[in-house]
N, C-alpha and C positions, 0 to 999 in steps of 0.2 A: 235708911228707908229702902223699901224694896223696889226692884225694877219689875214692873208688870210687863212681861214679855208679850209684845204685840203679835197676834196671830191673825192670818186672814180668815174671813168667814163671809160667805155669800149672803148679803143682807141689804135691804133697802135702807136700813138705819145707819146713822153716822156712828162708825166704830173707830174713827181715827184718833183715839185719845192720845195725847202727846206725852208719852212716858219716855223720858230721855235716860241716857246712861247715868246721868247724875242722880237718878232716883235710887241707885244702888241695887242690891241683889234681891231676888225673889223667885220662887218657883211657880208663882201664880201668874197665869197669862192675863193680858188685858181683857180678852174675851171672857174669861172666867169671872174676873172681877166685875165686869159690866153685867154679866148674867145675875150676879148677886144684887147689884144696884137696881136692876129691873124689878126684882122681887120686893123691893122696899116701897114700891109705888103706893101700896095701900096702907102704909104705916106713916104716922105723923113723925115719930122718932123711933130709934132703935138703939140697942146696946151692942157691945163688942161680941157678945155670944152669938148674935144673929149671923154675921159673916163667917164666923168660925164654924158654925153648924152647916151653913149653906155650902161653903167651899171645902168642908171637911179638913180644916187646918187647925193648928193650935191657936190659943189666944195670943201668944207672942207673935205668931205669923200674921194673925188678923190685925194686930196693931200696926205692923209694917205695911200691910196692904192699905189700911185706912190712912196712914201717913201719906202715902203716894197719892191716894184719891183726893185727900184734902189739899195737897199741894197743887193739884190741877183744878181745884174748885168744884169738884163733883160732889163733895160732902162738906159739912161743917158741923162743929160741935154745938150742942144745944143743952145747956145746963151741965150738970156733973155726970159724967159717964154715959151720956146719951149723944146721939148724932142724928142728923137729918140729911136727906138727899136733896141736893139743889136742883134747880130747873136744868142746869147744864148736865148734871148727873142723869136726870131722867131722859134728857134728849140723847146723850151719847149711848145710853143703854137701850134705847128704843122702847121705853116704858109706855104703856097705855093704861087708861083708866080701867081697873078691874070691873068686868061687867058680866062674866059668866058664872054660873053656879058650879060648885065642885062636882055635883052630880052630872051636869052636862059635859064637863071635861072628862069625867070618868067614862061616860058612854062613848065619847069620841075616841078615847084611848083604847077602849075595849074593841071597838070596831076596827081601829087601825091594827091592833094586835092580831085580829083575825085575818086581815088582808096580808099582813106580813107572813103569817103561817101559810096561807095559800100560795104566796109567791115562792116561798122556800120549798113547797111541795110540788111546784110546777117545773118540771125539767125543761120546759120550753121557754120559760121566762129568761130574759136577757141577763138578769142579775140574780145573785143570791144575797140575802141580807144576813150579814155575819154579826152585826151588833145594832142595837136600837135602844136608845135611852130617852126618857122623858123627864123634864125638869121644869121648875117654875114655881110661882107662888101658889099653885093649886096644891102643892105638897105641905103648905103651912097651916092648912085648916081654916083659912079665912072664909067669910061668908061669900065673898065674890073674888074671882080670880081672872087674870089675863089669860090669853090663849096659851096653852102649854107649848113649850119648846121641845122639839123632838130631833135628835141627831141619829141619822141612819147611815150605816156603813154598807156600801154596795161592792160586790165582787163579781166581775163578769164570769159567767159559767164557761164561756169559750173565749179565751184570750185572743184578741185580734191585734194586739200591739197598740201603741199610741195611747196608753191609758191616761196620759196627761195632756193629750191634745185638746184643742178647743172643741172639736167635734164631739169627743168623748165626754167632756164636761157638760156640754149642752144636752147630750143624751141622758146623762145621769140626772141632771136637774129636771128634765122632762119626766123621767121615770118617777122621781120623788113627788112631782106635782100630781101625777096620776095616782100614786099611792095615797096621797093626802086627800084626794077627791076634792069636794067643794066646801068642806067644813071650815068655818072661821075660828074654830076652837083649837086648831093645831097649827104651829109653825114648824114645818118639816124642812130640814136642811141636812147637808152632808155631815157625817159624824167627824168629830175632832177629839183627840185624846183627852183633853181637859174635861169634856162632858162626862166621861166615865169616872173621873176622879172626884168630882163634886157630888153633892147629894142628888140622887136621881132614882128613877124607877126603870128597871129593865123591861122591855116589851117583848123579849124573846121567851117563848114558853119553856125553853131549856134552862133558863136562868132563874 
């Protein structure tokens, strides 16, 4: 079975899934697997093809991921070839009841894309945005969706050193909050590599 590699991510949700070395190998991080679990909130049951498509992995790899998730009690089989996400799985992934229309999510993303473009055109802005991806159940075509998750990579225009200092991290999070504005339809957080590896939509006009 796979080892879902735990990666840190700034979130108020519980993401401390206990994936031990005994879970064996995998290239899928815990954060990526949890992002898939979050997308199943509006589904009663789902099949193996759903995580494979969401995480852009093979069916064989998806089987390994599901084995690790089942071991931790985040999913359980339901009939033949179907699975369901448990309450523990919903909790660890930070899933919420889907309540937004796809149209409203699209409008929020379009507005964010415009703000990103303006930031990159502003030479006085503290940061330049080098990557921005959106993902979540809004991509599945369901009638209702949760807030879209957005990963944004920031690079300081003028390096001042201490990029990993607490002060810098606070400044980056403040910048992302300002970029998000007050919309409830977007969860904006720092970009991580796994976000660009799974199914997503680029928010950079150049991509």
